[in-house]
N, C-alpha and C positions, 0 to 999 in steps of 0.2 A: 836268316833262320825262322821258322814260322812260330810264331810267340801264341800257340794253342795248349794250354794245359789241360790235359786229361787225368779223370781221378779215376785211377783203377784198382786201389787197394782198397780193400773192406774197411767200412766204416769204424770208427773209434770203440762204438759199443759192441760190435761184433768180434773185433780183435781181442779186446779184452774179455769178452764171453768166454771164448777158448782159455784164455790164460787163467780165468777164475774158475775152470771147472765144473761149468751148470751147463745141462743142457740146452741146446736150442731149437733142436728137431724131436719127432715123435721117436720112441724107440725102433731101432730096427730102419730107419731111414736116412738116407743120405743127406750129410750135414754141410758138404761141402762140394765144391766143383771149381777144381785149380785152386786159385786164389781167392775164391767168392765164397761166403758163407752164406748156406740157405734156412733160414730160420724159419720154424713152423709161425703162421698158418701157409707157408710157401712150400711146395714140396714137388718131387718130381714123378710121382705117382698117387693115384685116386686115394690110397689109404694114408699117403703122407701129407697131401695139402686138406685145408679147410673149406676151399669151395675152388671151382675148375678156373674161376680167375687168378689164382693164386699159383697155376701150374708152371713149371718152370723147366726146360730140359737142358740137360748137361752133355754137350757133342764132344764125344774124345777123339773123333775121327777129323774133324777141322785143323785143330794145332794142338801143339802140345807148350803150355798147361791146355788142359782142356777148356772150353769156352763156354758160358752160360746164357741161354736163350730164354725168351718168355714166350709162353704157351707153346707152342711148335712153329713159331715162325722163325724168321730170320733177323730180328729184332734182338740183338746183344745187350745183356744185362753186365754191369760194372760193379754194381752194389746193392744190397737189399738192408735195409735199416729197420730196426723193431720201432724206431721212431715215427715211422708211417711213410719213408719214402723210398724209391726205389730208383736208379740211374739206368736210362736207356740208351743206346747209339742210335740215334735219328739221322736219316740222309739229308745232306746238304743240297737245297734246291740251287740250280745254275742257270745262266742266260748268257752264251759265248757268240762274238761275231768273227767272222772273216774282215780284212781290210775294205772290202767293198760292201760290207754290210748284210752280208748274207749270214743267217743264223746258222752255225756249224754244232751247237751243243746246248740242249734245253731238255731240262726236268721238273716234276713238281709234285715232291714228294708230300704224303699226308699220313697220319697215324690215326686211326681209331681204336680206344680204349674200351675195355669189356666194362659191366658194373662194377662198381666200388674203385676203378682208379679215376683220375683225374689229375689234370697236370697242375703243377704247383706255379702259383702266379706270383710268388716273391721271389723263390732262386732263381728262376728262367728270366732271360729276354730276347724278344724278337729283334732279331739285329740282320742289319743288309750291310754288304761290304762292295763297293764299286764306285767309278767315278761318272757313271751317267745311267744310275739306277733307280728304279723304284720295286718295293716289294709289298705284297700283300698277303696277310695271314688269316684265313677265314675259318669258320667251323660251327660247332654246337657247344653251347652251354645252358644247362637251365631250360632243355628244350627249345632252346630258341636259336636264331642264327645269329653269329655275330662275325664282324670283319674289323681290322684296324692295319696299318700299314707305315712306311717309312721310306724317306728318301734319301739318298747319298749323291753328293756331287762335288766334284772338284775339277779344275782346269790345266793343273799340271803336279807333279810330285812334289815340288815344293810347296802346294797348298797344305799338304798333310801334315798330321801333327801326329807324333810317336804317342800311344795309348789313349788318344781321345777320339770318343765315337759319338760326335755332337752334329754329324749332318755331313763332315767334309770327308768324302771318301769312307765314312761308316756311319751308321745310324742305328740307334737303339732305341726300342720302345717298351714299356711294361705289357704282359697279356693279362686278361680278366681272369677272375676266378672261377672254378666249377666247369673248366673247360674239359669236354671229353673226347672231342676229335677235332683234327685242324688241317688244313692243306695250305702250303707255302708256294707261293709262286712269285718269280721274279721277272722283270721287263726293263725295256730300256727307252729313253727319249729319243735317241737318233742312232742306235745301233752301233755307239762308240766311235763313230767316225771321227768326233773331233780329239778323242784321247785315246786312238788305239795304239799309238807307238808305247805307252807304258801300262794300257788297262783295256782288255776288251771283253771282261766276265765281268757279271754281277753274282753276288751270291748270296741267298737268303737262307736263315735258319733260326728256329727256337732252341736254344743253346741254356745250359746252367751258366750264369753270369760270373761264378769265381774261375768258370774253367775257360773261358775265351777273353785275352786281351788283346786290343787291335795294333798289330804292327804295320807300318807302310809297306812292308814285304806281303802281307795278304793279300794285295791287290792279283799277284801271281802266283804263289805258293799255295792258296785255297786251292786251287785246281786239283792240288793232289791229295786233297782231304775229302774222303767220301761220307765220314759219318763225324757227329758230334755229340756230346751227352747232355741228355734232357731228363730233369728230376720231374718223377711223377709221384703223387701223392696215393697212399692206398690205406684202406678203410674195410671195416666188417660190416657188411650189411647196408641199409639206407635207413634204419630207423635210429633212434633216439637211446642213449644209454638206458633211462628211464623203460621205455618200452622193450629193450633186450633182456633188462633185468629180470620181468615177469616172465622170462619164457626159459627156464632154469636149463633144459635139455639144449639149447641151442645159444645159451651165453658165453661169449669166448673167453670172456676174462675169468678164466678157470683157477687160477692161481691162487690161493688163499690169501695172498700178501700183494694183491693186485687191485687195481681200479680202474673204473671206465671215464673217459672224457669224451668231449666234442673236438673234432679236429677243425681249424680254422678254415681249411678248404676243402669243397667235397661233400660227400654224402656221409653218412654212418657214424661209427663210433671206434674209437680205438682203445687199447689196454695199456697200462704201464703200472711198472712194479711200486711199490708205496716207497714212502723216503725212509731210509736206511735197508732198502733190499737192491736186489739187482736180478736180472736175468730175462727170462721168456716169460711173460705174464699169460699167454694164451696155452702153456703147458700146466697140466697139474704139477704142485710143486717147483714150479718155473722159476719162482722169484726167491733167491736165497739171501740171507742175511749177509750185511756188510761188514767186515771187520773195521770200524773206522780206526780203530787204535792203532792199525798198521801204517798209516797214511797220516801224516801231520795236516795234510790240507783238509782231512775229512772230519776233525775234531778240535776244539778250543779249549783244551785239559792246559793247565797250566804247565804241567809236567808230563810228559807221554808215558813216564815209568807208572804213572798213578792213575792210566787210562784203562777202563775195563770195559770190554765189549758186552753188551747184552743183545736177546734178540731183537733186532729192528733200531736198535740205537746204541748208547753207550753211557758209562758214568765217568766221573771225574771225584779224583778225592785227593787229599792233604797228606803230606809224609807226617809220621808222630812228631809232635812236638808243635804242629800248626794246626791252625783252622780255616775254614772257609770253604765254598762251594767248589775249588778246585779249577774254576774257570777263567779265562781271561789273563791279563798280565799278573793282577793283583789278587788271584782266586785264592792265594794260601796266605796267611798271615801267623806270626809267631803267638802261640796261645798264651792266655791271660795267667796270672799268680794264681796260686792255690785258694788264697783268701777269697777269691770272685767266686768261687765254689758256693760260698755260704748265701751269698745273694740268691743264686741260680736256686738252691733249694727251698728258698724262701717264696721264689716266685714261682717255683714249679708247685708248692703246696698250695697258693693262693689260686692259682689256677685251676687246680683240682678240686677246690672248693666249688667255684663259681661254676664249674663244669657241670658238677653234681647237682646242684641247685637248678640249672636250667635243663637236665636231664629230667629230674623229677616234673619240672612243669610241662615238658613237651609230652612226657607219657600221660600225664592229667589231661591234657589238652587233647591229646590222640584218642584216649578212650571216651572223652565226651563226645567228640566228634563220629566215632564209630557209632555210639548208640544214636547220636540224631539220624545220621546216614541209615540204620536199620529202619528206623520208624517210618524214614522219607521213603525207603523202598517198598516196604509194606504198604504204603499209603497209594504209592503207582500201582502195584501189583493189582489191588482190587480195583482202582480206578480205570485200567485198562483192559479190563476183563480177566484177570489171571484165574477167578474162582470158575468162571465158566469155560475157560479152555481146561482147566485140570478134570473138571467134569467130563468134557467131551472124551479127554485123554481116556479117563477110568475105563469108558467103555468099549475102549480097543486096547485095553492091558493083554500084554503078550504080541503085539502086532511089532514087526520088525521096521515098518515104514512111519513110524509116528513121528510127528514134528518134536523138535526138542526145544526144550524151555530153557533158555541162555540166562545164566545169572549176570548182572550187570558187571560186576567184577571179572567175568571170564572174557566178555568183549573188551572193557577197559585194557585187560592185558594182552589181548590180541590186537590192538589198535595202538598200544604206547599212548592210553588214556586219550584216542581220537585226536592225536596229533595231526596237524596240518600236513606233515610229509606224507600221511597214509590216505590222503583224500585221492581218488580216481575218477570221481566227477561230481558237479553240484549243479544245480538249477532252483529254479523257482520254488519248487515242491520238498526239495531236501538234499542232504550230502550222501556220497557213498563211499566208503571207507574200504580197504584193503586190510583184511587181517589174518593173522596166523593161530590157530587154535593150540591148544597146550597139546594134541595128537599130533600137532605140526600140518593140519590141514589148511591149505588157503582158501578163504573164504571173502565175501563181500558183503559188506553190511550197510546197511541202507537206515539212514537217520533222518526220520520227516521232521521238517519245521513247524508243523502245525497236527493238529486230529481233531474231528468233530466228536464230542461226548457223546452225542447222539448215535453214532454209527458203529460206536464201539460193540454192540452185539454183532451186526454185521461183517465188521473186520474180524473178529475173533470166528465166525463160522465159515468165512472164505479163507482165512488162514489154513484152517483145520482141511476143508476141502483142497485147497492147491498141495498142501502138503503130501495128500495122497497122490498126485500125479507123479507117476514113474516112468517117464518116457525118455529115451536117451538124446533127443533132439530138444528137450526143455531145460532151461537154466533151473534147477531144483530148488525149491525154499524148504532148506535144512531145519530154520527153525524161526523162533523169536524171543525176545526179550522185553518183558513186561515191569521191570523194576526202576524204568526212567521215567521221565516228564512224558515224552511220547514213545511209540512202543519203537523196537528196533526190529528189523527183518534180516535174516542171515541168510545168504543163498551162496550155491556154489561159486567158484571165483573160475571166470574164464578170462585166459590171459591174451587173447589175439586180436581185440578189438570188435566194433562193429563191422556189420556188413557195409555201413553206409560211408565207415571212414576209409576202408578199401576200395570201395566203387569210386569214390570222389576224391582220390590222389593220384594223381597221374603216376607216379612212381609205383604205388601199390596196386593201382588197377591193372597194371601189365602183368602181374603175376597171377591174375584171376583170369585163366581160360575160360572157354566155352563150357568145355566138360566139368571144372569145378561150378561155374555159374548155376547151370542146369542141376547140378547135383544138391547144391545149397536149396534152389528153389524146390526141388522134390522133398529134401527133409523138412522144409519149414513149411509146407502144404500137408506132409505127412500128421505134422504136431497138430496143425489147426482142424485136420478132418479128425484126427482122434479128439480133440477137446471137444467138439461138435457132434461125435457119432458115437464115440466108445466109452467116454469118460463115464462113471457112474452118475454124475451130474452133470448135463451140457454146460459147456462153459463158452461164453462169447467173449474174445481176447479184447475187443473193441479199441485197440491201439495199433493195428500191425503196420508195420514200417521198417524200414531197412535199418533204422537206429536201435529198432529192440529186437535184431537177429545178430546175436554174437556169434564169431568165430572162435574156435579153438585149436591149438596149436597143428592140427591137421586138416583147419578150414572146415570143420564140421560144423553144421548150423545149429544154434540152440538159441528157442525162442525165449524171449525174456520179458517182463515188465507185465506182469498182472494186476499192476495198481490201477487200473479202471476196469479189469474184466467184470463179466455180469454172469452169475448162476443162473441157470434158466430151470426152473421148475420143470418136472417131466410132463405137466398137463399143459404147456403152455409153448408156443413156438415165437412168440415175441413179447418185449417188454416195453412199457412206455418209460423211458429216463430223460434226465437232461442230456443235451447232445456234447459228447466229449471225445478228444481225438485230435488228431494234427493235421493243420491245414495242408492240403493237397492229397491227403489219403481218405479224408472224410466222404462216408456214402452220400451223395446228394439226396438221395431218398430219406435218409434216415434224418438228415438236417431239415427236410421240409415237413416230415411228420411226426418226429421226435420217437419212431417206433423201431426198437432196436432189433433185429434179427441175426440169425449167421449170414445170412447175404451182405451184410456190413461188412464182417472179416473178409467174404468174397473179392468186394469191391477193394479194400484197402491193399489186400494182397495183388491184386491186378496191377496197381500203382507197383507195388515193390518189383514185379514181371517186368514193367517198362523200366526200370531203373536198372535191372540186371542186363536188359539188352541194349540199351541206349548209353548208358553211363552218366546219364542226367540227374539232378535232383528233381524231386515231384516239383518244387517251385523255386524258380531261377528269376530273381527279380531284377539281374542284371542283365538278362538277356531281353532281344526285343519283345513286343508287345504281343505278338502271337504266339512266341514260345515260353511264355513266362509260366504258365500252367501245363507240365509235362503230359496230362493225359488230353486235353483239349489238343494239342498240339500233334500229338502221336495218332489220335482218331484223325485228324484231318490229312497228316501225310498216309496213314494207311488208306484213305478215300481215295487219294490220287496217287496210290499204286508207286508210293515214291519211299518204301520201306527203308532201301540202301541208306538214303540220306541222312537217316536220325540213328542209324546204328553204331554201337562203339566200335571204333577201328581196331582194338584189343581183340576181339571176337570174329570178326568179319573173314570169312573162308570158304572156300567153295564146298569144302567136306561138310561144312555146319549149317549150309545156308536152309536146308529143308527144315532142320531142327531149328532154327533161331526164326523162321516164318511161322512154324506150328506154334511155337510159345507166343507169338507175338498175338496171333488169332487168339490163343487162349486167353490171353490180356484183353482182346477186344471183348471177349465174351463175358470177362469178370466184369467190365467196365459198363455194361448195359444198365442205363439208368435206371430201370424198373429191377426192383429185386427177383420178381417171380421169372426175369428172362435170365438171369444168371446162372451156372450151372451150381451143385453143390459144391463144398469143398472136398467133400469125397471123389467126385467126379473129376474134380480138377486133380486130385493126387493121383488117382486112375491115370489120365491123361500123359502127367509128366512121368510117371512111372514108365508109363507106355512106351514115350518118347526116348528115354534111355535105354530100353530093351530094342529100340527099331519098331514101336509100334505106329499106328497112323489114329488120326482124328477119328471119334465114334459120335461126338455130339455137337462138333461147334454148328453153328448157326450164322446166317449171311444176313440176318434182318436189317433193315436202315431204320433205326432211332434217331437219327441227327437231331430232327426238329425237337424230340422228346428231351434230349440231352441239353439242347441249348436252354429251354425254358427252366429244366429243374436245376441246371446249375446257376443259375442268376444270383440264387441267394448265396451261394458259396464265394460268386464272384465279388458280390460287393462287399462280403468281408475280406477277401484278399486284397481289394482295394484299399480298404482301411489301414493295413499293413504294409501297403507295398513301399511306404517310405522307411520304414524301419528295417532293422535286421533280425529275419525269422529263421537265420540256418539253425538247423539241431544242434544240442549240444547235450544229448544224452548219454548216459554211458550205457543203456540197454538195461540195467537194473531196477528202473523204475520211473514213473512218469515225473521227471524233472527238468523240464526242457521249456523254453518261452514261450513256443509257437503252438501250445495248447490251447484248444479253444472250449470253453465251458457256456452254453446257450440254454438261459433258466427256461423252463416251460411248466405252465400252469399244472400245479399236482404234483410235479416231478421231483424226486429227491435226489 
């Protein structure tokens, strides 16, 4: 008799879900196929599943009852669990021979899982059965190849041990975690010539461990088994709980009584009902209250008759004449005599008197603290230029775009008193908090670590001007607070991270196709062109980089971080300043001359274009010497006409190579050593917009300036070598210049 156990019934959780009358699927969606439950996020039609990876097909023509299949394949599903697992029936690999050693049957089954699904590494085992066999399982995990194997040998049927899979006739070995696809192949050492009388086949398979128990009869009767169950883990998306919760529209844990957790295997996150609730956390109101009092195993009340169910929990009490918390064996005791009540009254009176004194002391302390806080706030308000800002705002009375001056109490309430759990970014220049204002707007609040008193007037002036920038692709400055020791800046909240975090993450970069990257580039350069040419007072950003380009939930670009920006008087085209910016993006001409112009932003944007087409960081100290600086490496590759070698694999395609090549040439023009040879930001914007609608280059030049590049980049190279032994990876949130790889170079007379 074949000792292979198949788990064909629904999991306990799903069966109970039916009995307890809570929904497991969306309204008007199929929630069962034969004996198998179909809980959301799985579904049989687009409106019933959360993502295509959760599509299942109920086939009513194959058998009665109907059978459930994954996607539109022939892989059968025998169970779906809201605990994050599904069971699939996977083919068995076999390798069989005739008596003369000729192969008569051989197959090598494989399985490739879509995004969000991985093979469970604790519930499954790689198994091989045979007396002259070795098997290999190979595939992909964490974007790398892997392989493992097992050998099974024996010389007679007497060698076999019932239920033992330790290498004699049967061998098992674990598989690693995060496996997204695998291939099983079985081979023989001597084509079973020495054991053909009782075994002429070897079998290999990944199987749920508890569904297979080795029997000596498996050497022959496994020939009749086509498939065995494999446990596969599923999850939502590929981000963390924290990242997912920031996007309310796509967050999957929609039940008000649910929570998010990270699975032990694979990517993404899962949802589960809170303690005291059961049901489907992926549905609105999907988690319902459990009545613990109906099941003695779910409560610890001394007497079940005195158990009272509450929402999400329960309460225990004692019968009349008894006292105690009503829990456990000794939860209720016989009440004391009436005389003891007098002592209780005395104790209550003493406690009341002490409480009244403590309350009076606390109220006095709070009043003194309030007065002290008010004086301190007034001091900070004047110190941080509050009067100057009020004067400027009064001149624009009636404008709907005015910057708002927040009170410190508003921002403390919005950030839960600047609690650490609200931090979304921090670095050398300050900390950025997530906050929710009284009108339910989500904002980002930047709290600097230090401020130069001599620069307060300039700070107020720049805040006032930047608050008037009203562009859909700019992270808008909503206001500030001047009642704290350092000014607080309040920005609109962008919830999808930075362009850098998507480009330089293998999983996220796959979702940034070329059309999306070109659009992001066009939106970014449109903002910079607006700042240079269309703003009432021209503004040079001075720190253009992928970390300062945020993406919202629709992947629309939002330019951020105006902490280093400079206002350019209308009668000037350049400013003498200290050199400030980020290594890898700094204009070499600006580094050498200390003269800041609009063309400095053009150079930095050229580096961003390189990141978009190559997927590489501006600086990569873990790469070979010639590849550390992206600009130098890219220009040398372009000179050798080897553009394809450096392009990001995620965007390469015949249909977009012409556009990619054109953008590469635009980047080359932006990276000219001399600012006068670079196009203006407006020209770059027109060029990229032209590419989007099918236009061609109008101004790209083919000058040879490699010698000038080499000489003028020497200063940057010396600085880079100084930091090459350290970690200079960006850690900016995009809301302000709070990263470690910023550089400030002093100059004579600069401020």
